[in-house]
Every structure is written in C-alpha cells, then in structure tokens.
DRENMARBA-639187 format. One record per atom (N, C-alpha, C, O): x, y, z. Coordinates in steps of 0.2 Angstrom, whole numbers, padded with zeros to 4 digits, always signed. Atoms other than C-alpha are relative to their C-alpha. Example, Ala and Ser with C-alpha at 12.3 -4.5 7.8 and 13.67 -1.06 7.14 Angstrom:
# residues 2
+0004-0006+0000+0062-0022+0039+0004+0006+0000+0009+0005+0003-0004-0006-0001+0068-0005+0036-0004+0005+0003-0001+0011+0004
END
This chain:
# residues 67
-0002+0002+0006-0089-0292+0472-0003-0007-0001-0005-0010+0003+0003+0006+0001-0096-0307+0463+0005-0006-0001+0003-0011-0002-0005+0006+0001-0080-0317+0461+0002-0003+0007+0003+0001+0011-0002+0004-0006-0077-0330+0474+0006-0005-0002+0007-0006-0007-0005+0005+0001-0063-0342+0476-0003-0006-0003-0008-0009+0000+0003+0006+0003-0066-0357+0465+0006-0004-0003+0011-0002-0005-0004+0005+0003-0057-0373+0460-0002-0002-0007-0008-0004-0008+0002+0002+0006-0056-0377+0442+0005-0005-0003+0011-0004-0002-0004+0004+0003-0049-0391+0432+0004+0003-0006+0000+0007-0009-0003-0004+0005-0036-0385+0420+0002-0004-0006+0002-0010-0006-0002+0003+0006-0032-0389+0402+0005+0003-0003+0006+0009-0002-0006-0004+0003-0017-0385+0391-0002+0006-0003-0007+0006-0007+0001-0007+0003-0017-0367+0386-0008+0002+0001-0011+0005-0004+0006-0002-0002-0034-0365+0394-0001+0008+0001+0004+0011+0003+0001-0007-0002-0042-0348+0396-0006+0001+0005-0011-0002+0004+0006-0001-0005-0052-0343+0411-0002+0008-0001+0003+0012+0000+0002-0007+0001-0062-0327+0408-0007+0000+0004-0010-0004+0006+0007-0001-0003-0077-0319+0417-0001+0007+0001+0003+0012-0002+0002-0007-0001-0084-0303+0424-0001+0001+0007-0004-0003+0011+0001-0002-0007-0083-0295+0441-0005+0005+0001-0004+0011-0002+0005-0005-0001-0098-0286+0447-0001+0002+0008+0001-0002+0012+0001-0002-0007-0103-0277+0463-0007-0003+0002-0010-0006-0002+0007+0003-0002-0119-0282+0473-0006+0003-0004-0011+0000-0004+0005-0003+0004-0129-0271+0462+0001-0002-0008-0003+0001-0012-0001+0002+0007-0123-0280+0446+0004+0005-0004+0004+0004-0010-0004-0005+0004-0112-0265+0441+0007-0003-0001+0009-0006+0004-0007+0003+0001-0095-0270+0433+0005+0004+0005+0004+0010+0006-0005-0003-0004-0080-0267+0444+0006+0001-0004+0009-0004-0007-0006-0001+0004-0066-0259+0435+0006+0000+0004+0006+0002+0010-0006+0000-0003-0048-0262+0440+0001-0005+0006+0006-0004+0010+0000+0005-0005-0051-0277+0451+0006-0005-0002+0006-0007-0008-0005+0005+0001-0036-0289+0452-0003-0007+0001-0005-0009+0006+0002+0007+0000-0040-0307+0447+0006-0004+0000+0010-0004-0005-0005+0004+0000-0028-0320+0452-0002-0008-0001-0006-0010+0002+0001+0007+0001-0027-0338+0445+0006-0004+0003+0012-0001+0001-0006+0003-0003-0015-0350+0455-0002-0007+0001-0007-0010+0001+0001+0007-0001-0012-0368+0457-0001-0003+0007-0001+0001+0012+0002+0003-0006-0017-0380+0471+0006+0000+0005+0005+0000+0011-0006+0000-0005+0001-0379+0479+0002+0007+0001+0007+0009+0004-0002-0007-0001+0002-0360+0477+0007+0001-0002+0011+0006+0000-0006-0001+0003+0018-0362+0467+0000+0004-0007+0006+0006-0009+0001-0003+0007+0012-0354+0451-0006+0005+0000-0011+0003+0003+0006-0004+0000+0000-0339+0448+0001+0005-0006+0007+0006-0009+0000-0005+0005-0005-0327+0434-0006+0005+0002-0011+0002+0005+0006-0004-0002-0016-0312+0436-0002+0005-0006+0002+0006-0011+0002-0005+0005-0026-0299+0426-0004+0005+0004-0006+0004+0010+0004-0005-0003-0035-0283+0430-0006+0001-0004-0006+0001-0011+0006+0000+0004-0053-0281+0425-0001+0007-0004+0002+0012-0002+0001-0006+0005-0058-0268+0411-0006+0004+0003-0009+0003+0008+0006-0004-0001-0071-0255+0411-0007-0003+0001-0012-0001+0004+0006+0004+0000-0084-0268+0409+0000-0006+0005-0004-0010+0006+0000+0005-0005-0078-0279+0423+0003-0006-0002+0003-0011+0002-0002+0006+0003-0071-0292+0412+0008-0001+0001+0012+0003+0001-0007+0002+0000-0055-0302+0413+0001-0006-0004-0004-0010-0005-0002+0006+0004-0046-0316+0404+0007-0002+0001+0012+0003+0001-0007+0002-0002-0031-0326+0409+0001-0007-0004-0003-0012-0003-0002+0006+0004-0022-0339+0398+0005-0004+0005+0009-0001+0008-0004+0004-0004-0014-0353+0408+0001-0007-0003-0003-0010-0006-0001+0007+0002-0006-0370+0405+0005-0003+0006+0007-0009+0005-0004+0002-0005+0004-0372+0421-0003-0005+0006+0001-0009+0009+0003+0004-0006-0008-0380+0434-0005-0005-0002-0009-0004-0007+0005+0006+0002-0018-0396+0434-0007+0002+0004-0012+0000+0001+0006-0003-0004-0030-0388+0447+0001+0007+0002+0005+0009+0005-0001-0007-0001-0033-0370+0447-0005+0003+0005-0011+0001+0005+0005-0004-0004-0041-0357+0459+0000+0007-0002+0005+0009-0005+0001-0007+0002-0048-0340+0455-0002+0004+0006-0006+0002+0010+0002-0004-0006-0048-0327+0468+0000+0008-0003-0001+0012+0002
END
C-alpha cells in the first residue's frame, strides 16, 4: 500500500483525505485508514472506497498520525 504512517499538524475541523494504492498504483478498496493523536488517546477511522479514496474530519488532536 502507498499509505505510510505520517505526522500531520491539525487544525480545527480539518479534513485529511487521500488515496490508498497498491505497488502497481491500483486503488485498494476496503482498507482501514486510522487518524490518531500523538498520545494515542483519540482516533477516528474511515474505509477506502472503490477508488481507494478516504476522508476523515477531525478536530480533536494537535498533532495527528495517519496509518
């Protein structure tokens, strides 16, 4: 998959979105994408659609990680 763990600064009601692909750049359907804070006390997740796309709205964390 093309999604790796990443640290992102957060903003109020920010949206993190992206696309998960396999090594051949084909979309990955049904992959679970998790956004969590730096203390792992808060998280939200989404599942990729048929195009490999996901979108997560968050406002809980100051520093977010995507896995």
